N, C-alpha and C positions, 0 to 999 in steps of 0.2 A: 368863459369858454364853452361852458355847457349851454347857457343861454343863447349864445350866438349860434352854434350848432341847430337848436330846437328852432331858432328863426329861419335859418337857411333851409332847414327840411320844411317848414311850413310855406315858405316863399315857394320851394320847387313844387311842393304839392299843387298850390294855388295856381302856379303856371301850367302844371300839367292838365289841370282842369280846364284853364282858359284855353289850351291848346285844343284840347278836346271839343270845347264849344265852338271854337272858329272853324274846327275841320268839319263838324256838323252843319254849321252854317253854309259852307261851301255845296255839301250835298242837298240840304234842303232847298237852296236857293232854286233847283231845278224845278219847273212848273209843267203842267200840263201842255202838251204839244211842243215842249222842248226836246229836239232831237240831239243837236249840240248847242255849246256855249263857248262863246270866246273869253279870253281871259280878261279883258276889258268889259265883258257883261257880269262875269262873275265878281270882279271888283265893284261894279255898280250895285249890283243886289247885296252884296254883302258888307259893303262899306269898308273892306280890307285892304290894305296895300298890295300891290302886285307881289311883291319880293315875298310877302307872308304868305299870298295864296300858292305861289310856285313851290315854297316848302313843304305846304300842308298837302299839296297835290301829289309830291313826290310819294308821302306815306299812302296816301289814297291809292295810288296807282299800285303801289305794291301789295297793297291789301285787296285789290281787284275790284275797288269800288268805283274808280274812274277809269275811263280810258282816254288817251289822246289820240285824236284822228286830226292829221295835218296841224292847222293851229288853233283848234278846239278841242273841247272836251265833252265826253258822253259819260253816261252811268254804265258801271261796268257789269259783268255777270254775275259778281258777287251779291249785288242788289236782288237779282232775279231768284238767287238760290236762298236768300235769307226770306224772301217773300213766299218762298215755297215751304220753307220752314214754318213760316207764320201761318200759312194756311193749314197745313197739317197739324201744328199745335191747336188750333183753333177747333180742329176735328170737323170742319163744316164741308171741306171739299169732297168727301167720299158721299156725304147727303146731298149737296146741291149740284154738283156737276153732272151727274146723271139726269136729274131732273131739266139742267139746262140744254144738254144736249137733245133730248128728247123734245123739248119744246121748239129747240131750233130746226130740228128737222120736220117737226110737224106744221109749224107755221111759216117756214123759209125765211124766219127773219133773225135778228141776231139776239140771242138771250143773254141777260145779264144780272148780276145779283150786286147790288149797291149798298154801303154802308155809310154812316157818317163819320168823319174823322177831321179832327182840327176845323171844324166849321165848313168843310167841304164834302161833297159826295166823292165816295172813294169805289172805285170799280173792284171789287174783290174776286168776282168771277166772271167769266165771259165765254161763250161759244157763239163764233160769228157764224152770219148767214151763209149757206151754201151758194147763194148766188154773188155774181160779180160785182153788181151795185150794191154797196153796202157801207155803213160807217165803221171803220176799224178804229176800236179804242182798246188798248192793251191793258189785262190786268195789272192793277196797281197804278193805273191813272188816277187822277184827280179831276173833278168837274165842278163847276159852281153850285151852290144850293139856291137855284133860281126857280122858275116856276114849271121846269120840267117835271115829268109826272112822278119820276123818281125821287126827286128833291121834294116835292109836295108830299108824298108819302112817309118821306123820312121827318119831314118837320111836323106833319099832322100827328102821327105816332110816336113821336119822341118821348112823351111822359106818359103814354097809355101803360095800364090801365088808370093810374092816379087822376089823371086828366082826359076826359073823352070829348074832345069837341065834335062838332057834328061831320059826319063823314060823308062825302059825296057818295056817288054811286061806284062800285068797284067792278072791274079794274078802271084805274083813272086814265084816260087819254089825254093828250097833250101834243100840239104841233107846232113847231117852230119856236119853241121856247129857248134853247139854248143856242140853236143855228137855225136861219131860215129854211133848212133843207131836210130836216129831220123830225121825225115824230116817234112818240113812245106811249106804251101801255104798261101800269104798274099796278102791283098790288103789294100789301104788307106781308111780311113773315113775321109770326110771333112765337116766342119761345114757351116753356112751361109754365112761367110764371106771367105769361101774357104781356111780356115786355118785348118790344121792337127788337127784332135781330136784324132786319135789312128790307129792302125793296127788290122784289122780282120785277124785272123789266123786259120788256120785247122793244125794240128799237128798229125802224127801217127808214129809207129814204121816203119823204113825204109825199114824193110823187106817186109811189106804190102804196105805202101805208098810211091809207086815208082813214078817215073816220069810218067810213063802211067796211072797208078791209079790217080794220081793227075790230068792228063789231062782231066780225065773224070766227073771231078767235078768243071771244069773252070768256067762254065756258072750259077751254083747256086752261087758259092763263089761271083763273081762279081754282080750277081742280090741282094744278101745279103748287099753286101758293097753299092751299089747302093741305096737299100732299107733305110740304115742308113743314108746315106747322106741325101737322101730327107727328113727323119725325122728330121734330125737337121737344115734342110735348105740350105744345101750345094749340089753338083753335081760333077758327076765324068766325065762328058761330055768332058772336056778338055783334061782329059788323057785316057779315055776309052770311044767308042770303038777305037778312033783313033790309039791308040796303044795296041788293045785287043788281038793281037795274043799272046800265051803264048811264054815265053823266056824259051828255053830248057837249062839246065844246062849243 
């Protein structure tokens, strides 16, 4: 009898772990630019049967992690709350957000701070351009690790300072890398141990944020990156101004 009870408890614990894993797979199946997902699309992405997904969704809705809208589902406000707690715990928001606000006001373009998570670019902080024509990506969004300037910075400085590949002129400018309509200008932010914290990025529509326009804000972008490095105990002296000439695409 004792062994049977122990086995039953273990099986119950295993099922509980499996249920949590299935619930997490429903949440993490949402991708960049997903506003809402249908039940059929969630099933396709997770490989779970619809009856199982509906049971999981009931619990996720009760927790505020999902919201049903008509016949589809979107992430709930609890996700935003957890994201804000994460930012506060990291202690970066009080350091980075004032710098982004100043840059957005000074450059009239969108200022953002990207980190790498799970092989993707993660938009951790963002202050949108005050102009009507702009690219809106909410904090918490993921972008591909492509050839955009922020992705290149994250890849280039990933193992810094243990590995120090040749660094192009900073800040790094790219146009049309993720979409054909946007351009960006990025610089690294290093912490006290000279490890990469993230990429400081200015983004704008390619029709306005040309190479020439980006060249005019080279100095304030690098000053902002240096300010963040100093606040975190790091320095850009090893890579700038020694490589401080801009790299023309």
